[in-house]
C-alpha positions as a Markdown table, in Angstrom:
| # | Residue | x | y | z |
|---|---|---|---|---|
| 1 | Met | 58.1 | 72.9 | -45.3 |
| 2 | Ser | 59.8 | 72.4 | -42.2 |
| 3 | Arg | 60.0 | 76.0 | -41.6 |
| 4 | Leu | 56.1 | 76.0 | -41.8 |
| 5 | Lys | 55.7 | 73.1 | -39.6 |
| 6 | Lys | 58.1 | 75.2 | -37.0 |
| 7 | Ile | 55.9 | 78.2 | -37.1 |
| 8 | Phe | 52.8 | 76.1 | -36.8 |
| 9 | Phe | 54.4 | 74.2 | -33.7 |
| 10 | Gln | 55.2 | 77.5 | -32.2 |
| 11 | Ala | 51.8 | 78.9 | -32.7 |
| 12 | Ala | 50.5 | 75.9 | -31.1 |
| 13 | Leu | 52.9 | 76.2 | -28.0 |
| 14 | Val | 51.8 | 79.8 | -27.7 |
| 15 | Phe | 48.2 | 78.9 | -27.8 |
| 16 | Val | 48.5 | 76.2 | -25.2 |
| 17 | Ala | 50.7 | 78.7 | -22.9 |
| 18 | Leu | 47.8 | 81.2 | -23.4 |
| 19 | Leu | 45.2 | 78.8 | -22.5 |
| 20 | Ala | 47.0 | 77.7 | -19.4 |
| 21 | Leu | 47.4 | 81.1 | -18.1 |
| 22 | Thr | 43.6 | 82.0 | -18.6 |
| 23 | Ile | 42.5 | 78.8 | -16.9 |
| 24 | Gly | 45.0 | 79.4 | -14.2 |
| 25 | Gly | 44.0 | 83.0 | -13.8 |
| 26 | Ile | 40.3 | 82.0 | -13.5 |
| 27 | Ser | 41.4 | 79.6 | -10.8 |
| 28 | Leu | 43.5 | 82.0 | -8.9 |
| 29 | Arg | 40.5 | 84.5 | -9.2 |
| 30 | Ala | 38.2 | 82.0 | -7.7 |
| 31 | Val | 40.6 | 81.0 | -4.9 |
| 32 | His | 41.2 | 84.9 | -4.0 |
| 33 | Ala | 37.3 | 85.6 | -4.2 |
| 34 | Ser | 36.7 | 82.6 | -1.7 |
| 35 | Asn | 39.5 | 83.9 | 0.6 |
| 36 | Ala | 38.3 | 87.3 | 0.3 |
| 37 | Ala | 34.8 | 86.1 | 1.3 |
| 38 | Ser | 36.2 | 84.4 | 4.2 |
| 39 | Val | 38.2 | 87.2 | 5.4 |
| 40 | Ser | 35.3 | 89.6 | 5.0 |
| 41 | Gln | 33.0 | 87.4 | 7.1 |
| 42 | Ala | 35.6 | 87.0 | 9.8 |
| 43 | Ala | 36.3 | 90.7 | 9.6 |
| 44 | Ala | 32.4 | 91.5 | 10.0 |
| 45 | Ser | 32.3 | 89.7 | 13.3 |
| 46 | Lys | 33.6 | 91.9 | 16.4 |
| 47 | Thr | 34.0 | 91.0 | 20.0 |
| 48 | Leu | 33.7 | 93.7 | 22.4 |
| 49 | Asn | 33.1 | 94.4 | 26.2 |
| 50 | Ala | 29.6 | 95.8 | 27.2 |
| 51 | Tyr | 27.4 | 96.5 | 29.9 |
| 52 | Val | 24.8 | 94.1 | 29.9 |
| 53 | Thr | 21.3 | 94.4 | 31.3 |
| 54 | Ser | 17.9 | 93.1 | 30.6 |
| 55 | Tyr | 14.4 | 94.0 | 30.7 |
| 56 | Gly | 10.7 | 92.8 | 30.6 |
| 57 | Phe | 7.3 | 93.7 | 29.8 |
| 58 | Asn | 7.1 | 95.4 | 33.4 |
| 59 | Asp | 10.0 | 97.7 | 33.0 |
| 60 | Asn | 9.6 | 98.4 | 29.2 |
| 61 | Ser | 8.6 | 102.0 | 28.4 |
| 62 | Pro | 5.7 | 102.2 | 28.5 |
| 63 | Pro | 5.1 | 98.6 | 30.1 |
| 64 | Ser | 4.4 | 96.4 | 27.0 |
| 65 | Ala | 6.1 | 93.9 | 24.8 |
| 66 | Asp | 6.2 | 96.9 | 22.0 |
| 67 | Ile | 9.6 | 97.4 | 20.3 |
| 68 | Ala | 10.9 | 100.5 | 18.4 |
| 69 | Tyr | 12.3 | 98.9 | 15.4 |
| 70 | Pro | 10.5 | 95.5 | 14.5 |
| 71 | Val | 12.8 | 93.3 | 12.0 |
| 72 | Ile | 11.7 | 89.6 | 12.5 |
| 73 | His | 9.4 | 90.2 | 15.5 |
| 74 | Gln | 6.4 | 92.5 | 15.9 |
| 75 | Lys | 6.8 | 92.4 | 19.7 |
| 76 | Ala | 9.7 | 92.0 | 21.8 |
| 77 | Thr | 10.2 | 88.1 | 21.8 |
| 78 | Glu | 12.3 | 85.6 | 23.7 |
| 79 | Gly | 13.0 | 83.2 | 20.9 |
| 80 | Lys | 15.0 | 80.1 | 21.5 |
| 81 | Gly | 18.1 | 82.2 | 21.4 |
| 82 | Thr | 19.5 | 80.5 | 18.2 |
| 83 | Tyr | 21.0 | 82.5 | 15.2 |
| 84 | Ser | 17.7 | 81.7 | 13.2 |
| 85 | Asp | 15.5 | 82.4 | 16.3 |
| 86 | Pro | 17.1 | 85.2 | 18.2 |
| 87 | Ile | 15.7 | 87.1 | 21.4 |
| 88 | Thr | 15.1 | 90.9 | 20.9 |
| 89 | Phe | 17.5 | 93.4 | 22.5 |
| 90 | Ala | 17.6 | 97.1 | 22.9 |
| 91 | Thr | 20.4 | 99.6 | 22.5 |
| 92 | Asp | 21.3 | 102.9 | 20.8 |
| 93 | Lys | 20.8 | 102.5 | 17.2 |
| 94 | Ser | 24.0 | 104.5 | 16.7 |
| 95 | Glu | 26.0 | 102.0 | 18.7 |
| 96 | Ile | 24.6 | 98.7 | 16.9 |
| 97 | Gly | 22.5 | 99.0 | 14.1 |
| 98 | Val | 18.8 | 97.9 | 14.0 |
| 99 | Gly | 18.7 | 94.2 | 12.9 |
| 100 | Thr | 22.1 | 93.2 | 13.9 |
| 101 | Arg | 22.7 | 90.1 | 15.7 |
| 102 | Val | 25.0 | 89.8 | 18.8 |
| 103 | Tyr | 25.8 | 86.5 | 20.6 |
| 104 | Val | 26.4 | 86.6 | 24.5 |
| 105 | Pro | 28.9 | 84.1 | 25.4 |
| 106 | Phe | 27.8 | 84.1 | 29.2 |
| 107 | Leu | 24.2 | 83.0 | 28.2 |
| 108 | Gln | 25.1 | 81.2 | 25.2 |
| 109 | Lys | 22.3 | 82.9 | 23.1 |
| 110 | Tyr | 21.8 | 85.0 | 19.9 |
| 111 | Phe | 19.7 | 88.4 | 20.1 |
| 112 | Ile | 18.6 | 90.7 | 17.5 |
| 113 | Met | 18.6 | 94.4 | 17.9 |
| 114 | Glu | 15.0 | 95.5 | 17.7 |
| 115 | Asp | 14.3 | 98.1 | 20.5 |
| 116 | Asp | 15.7 | 101.3 | 21.9 |
| 117 | Cys | 16.8 | 101.8 | 25.3 |
| 118 | Ala | 17.0 | 105.2 | 27.0 |
| 119 | Glu | 19.8 | 104.4 | 29.4 |
| 120 | Cys | 21.8 | 103.0 | 26.2 |
| 121 | Asp | 21.1 | 106.0 | 24.6 |
| 122 | Ser | 22.8 | 108.1 | 27.1 |
| 123 | Asp | 25.6 | 105.7 | 27.9 |
| 124 | Trp | 26.4 | 105.9 | 23.9 |
| 125 | Ser | 26.0 | 109.5 | 23.3 |
| 126 | Gly | 27.8 | 110.5 | 26.6 |
| 127 | Ser | 30.8 | 108.2 | 26.6 |
| 128 | His | 30.5 | 105.7 | 23.9 |
| 129 | Lys | 30.1 | 103.0 | 26.5 |
| 130 | Tyr | 28.6 | 99.9 | 25.0 |
| 131 | His | 25.5 | 98.8 | 26.7 |
| 132 | Ile | 22.8 | 96.3 | 25.4 |
| 133 | Asp | 19.6 | 95.7 | 27.3 |
| 134 | Leu | 18.2 | 92.1 | 26.9 |
| 135 | Trp | 14.5 | 91.1 | 26.5 |
| 136 | Met | 13.6 | 88.8 | 29.2 |
| 137 | Gly | 10.1 | 88.5 | 28.7 |
| 138 | Pro | 7.4 | 87.5 | 28.8 |
| 139 | Gln | 5.1 | 89.2 | 26.7 |
| 140 | His | 2.8 | 90.1 | 29.6 |
| 141 | Ser | 3.1 | 91.6 | 33.1 |
| 142 | Ser | 4.9 | 89.3 | 35.7 |
| 143 | Asn | 5.5 | 89.4 | 39.4 |
| 144 | Ala | 7.8 | 92.5 | 39.5 |
| 145 | Thr | 10.0 | 91.2 | 42.3 |
| 146 | Ser | 10.7 | 87.9 | 40.5 |
| 147 | Leu | 11.4 | 89.6 | 37.2 |
| 148 | Tyr | 13.7 | 92.2 | 38.7 |
| 149 | Asn | 15.6 | 89.8 | 40.6 |
| 150 | Cys | 16.2 | 87.9 | 37.4 |
| 151 | Glu | 17.2 | 90.8 | 35.5 |
| 152 | Asp | 19.7 | 91.6 | 38.3 |
| 153 | Ser | 21.2 | 88.2 | 38.2 |
| 154 | Ile | 22.3 | 88.5 | 34.6 |
| 155 | Thr | 23.4 | 91.9 | 34.7 |
| 156 | Arg | 27.3 | 92.6 | 33.9 |
| 157 | Asp | 29.1 | 95.7 | 34.1 |
| 158 | Ser | 31.6 | 94.6 | 31.4 |
| 159 | Thr | 31.5 | 91.3 | 29.6 |
| 160 | Gln | 32.2 | 90.0 | 26.1 |
| 161 | Ile | 29.7 | 90.0 | 23.5 |
| 162 | Ile | 30.2 | 89.2 | 19.8 |
| 163 | Val | 28.6 | 91.5 | 17.1 |
| 164 | Lys | 27.7 | 90.0 | 13.7 |
| 165 | Pro | 28.7 | 86.5 | 15.1 |
| 166 | Ala | 29.1 | 83.3 | 13.1 |
| 167 | Arg | 25.9 | 81.2 | 12.8 |
| 168 | Asn | 27.2 | 78.0 | 14.6 |
| 169 | Leu | 28.1 | 79.1 | 18.0 |
| 170 | Thr | 27.0 | 76.9 | 21.1 |
| 171 | Val | 23.3 | 77.7 | 22.0 |
| 172 | Asp | 21.5 | 77.1 | 25.4 |
| 173 | Thr | 17.9 | 77.3 | 24.6 |
| 174 | Thr | 16.6 | 77.4 | 28.3 |
| 175 | Pro | 14.6 | 80.4 | 28.7 |
| 176 | Leu | 15.6 | 83.4 | 30.6 |
| 177 | Phe | 12.6 | 83.8 | 32.5 |
| 178 | Lys | 9.5 | 81.5 | 32.6 |
| 179 | Asn | 6.5 | 81.3 | 34.9 |
| 180 | Asn | 7.6 | 84.0 | 37.2 |
| 181 | Lys | 10.8 | 82.0 | 37.8 |
| 182 | Cys | 14.3 | 83.1 | 36.7 |
| 183 | Thr | 15.6 | 80.2 | 34.7 |
| 184 | Ala | 18.5 | 81.9 | 33.0 |
| 185 | Val | 21.5 | 79.6 | 33.0 |
| 186 | Ile | 25.0 | 81.4 | 33.3 |
| 187 | His | 28.0 | 79.8 | 31.5 |
């Protein structure tokens, strides 16, 4: 009888050990999956230097608020510049994919790729120079001098942008251009 108790006791120990390994393995896989998701999200975000210009109704081609790749807007739109309400931007779709969000730190705004930009296409195909063109608005014709001066004021030959940014970066919701006045805030 003691031999039978010993076998039963050993079997119980093996069962408990297997149970512990199984539960531990599940926990480790869950931790690994959680860490992998964090690493994947961080790896998706990319900071790079880009030539940043802007455009509005007057200098869109043709003059309008029409966009080449509607994603969340049907027309070029200056949203609030938040992650959930981004502003339209244009570039070469081979450079930054349609529907991709970027964050522009010196403006503290999010933008979404929804339009094409002939100069951006040329810069990308010729020298792989990153160039994004930010919609300044409005969705109607403006005083050309005021609009172009405002566009020039935010142009940067080389500045950091974040492609596929986190959702929680600081945002300034001040419009870039409103009532024929440049209202862009540079940070």
